[in-house]
C-alpha positions in Angstrom: -0.4 0.0 -0.1 3.2 2.5 1.3 4.1 1.7 -2.6 1.4 2.2 -4.4 1.0 5.8 -2.2 4.0 6.4 -3.7 3.4 6.1 -7.2 1.1 8.4 -6.6 2.7 11.1 -4.8 5.5 11.0 -7.7 2.4 10.8 -10.3 1.1 14.5 -8.9 4.6 15.6 -8.1 5.6 15.3 -11.4 2.8 17.5 -13.0 3.4 20.2 -10.4 4.8 23.6 -11.3 7.8 24.3 -10.2 8.9 20.9 -10.3 10.5 20.0 -7.5 13.3 17.7 -7.9 14.5 17.0 -4.7 11.5 15.9 -3.5 11.0 13.9 -6.9 14.1 12.0 -6.4 13.7 11.3 -2.5 10.4 10.3 -3.5 12.0 7.7 -6.2 14.4 6.3 -4.0 12.3 5.2 -0.8 9.9 3.8 -3.3 12.7 1.2 -4.9 14.2 0.7 -1.0 10.1 -0.6 -0.5 10.4 -2.2 -3.9 13.6 -3.8 -2.6 12.1 -4.7 0.6 9.1 -6.2 -1.3 11.2 -8.7 -3.4 13.3 -9.5 -0.6 10.2 -10.8 1.6 8.6 -12.4 -1.3 11.7 -14.5 -1.9 12.4 -15.4 1.9 8.4 -16.6 1.5 9.1 -18.9 -1.8 9.9 -22.7 -1.2 12.9 -23.8 -2.0 11.7 -26.6 -4.4 8.9 -26.8 -6.1 5.9 -28.7 -5.0 
């Protein structure tokens, strides 16, 4: 859910004028960190061998 919220905030910030590049970069970096956490959790939850 937080990842989706960040997507929405990034989209909103990208269309505002003047563009706040620093905030946009921070949000994108946070979104990437969340994506990495999600991928790590999915890897942990997957079984080692197919059933």
